[in-house]
N, C-alpha and C positions, 0 to 999 in steps of 0.2 A: 430547538425542539433537542433536550438531553437525549442522546443515543446511550442504549443498558445492554442491550442485546452485544453478544461475542462475536455472533457469525453478521449482525445490523453492521458493527463497527470496524472487522474486516468481510471488505464485498470480495476481494480474488485478488490470488497473486499475478503479479506481471512475468510475463517471460517473456523477455526484450534479450537483445544482443547487450545490453548495456547491464540488465539486471545479469547477466549468467557472469558476463566481465566481474560486477560486483559481487555474489554470491562465491567468489571465487577468496573473496579476504573476507567473506565473514557479515556479508552485510546483503540485504533482502526485499526487493521492491514489491510494496502490496495499492492495489487500489483500498482505500478508506471511505466509511462515508465524509459525508461533506464537511459537517458541525463537529466531528470526533476528534478530541484533547491527543496529546503527545500522550499523557499520562493514559490516558483508556484506551491508543494505542499496541503502550507498551503493556498495560495488563492484559488483553488479549493476549494479545501475540505466547505472550506466559503462561496460561491459562490453557490457550489452544495446544498448543506443540512443544512442553515442558521444556522450556529452554529458559536461560537468565540473559533479558535482555540490557546493554548496556546505554545505546543511545536514539535515541527517533528523532528524525531529521522530513520536516511533509512539506511538502508545493503542495499550489492549489495549478490546475493545468486550467486555462482558459477554454472554452466550446470553440469552435471552429464554423465560420460561417459555409451554409453551405447554399448550391444554386440549383432549382430545379424549373426550368425553364423561365419563366419571369417570377416565379418564389424565390426567398428568401429565405432561408431556414438557418436559426443557432443551435447548436449542438447543446450541453447543457455542462457549465464546469464538474470536473470531477477533482480530487485529493489522491497525492502519492501520498507515500510515506515509505521511507527507507529507512529499515530497521538494523540498528548494529547489533550482534552477539559478543557475548561474552565467549573469550577462547577457548577452544574445544568443545563448543556447543553449533552446533549446524541445522540445518531444517532437511530432510530429505525428501521431504518436497520437489526438491530445487533439484535432485543429479535428476540427471538422464541415463 
């Protein structure tokens, strides 16, 4: 399934301890659509926040197994993107 909508590609920003440490060096974490490519993520961030993206690294996070009484269920897999911005650019979204 090709992902075309800007906000369908970028699901939400990830604000974690690792994310705040990376934000100091110009890298930001996002949860993205499972089928999104690096090029789609790059263009979505550039259009949404009017910044210049230098690099995009992605990783697939596998869902955990959960138990409830005798039944087990598996959470869905999701994709995480680490977006590196060019020097001088930053996202105010992550400023606390």
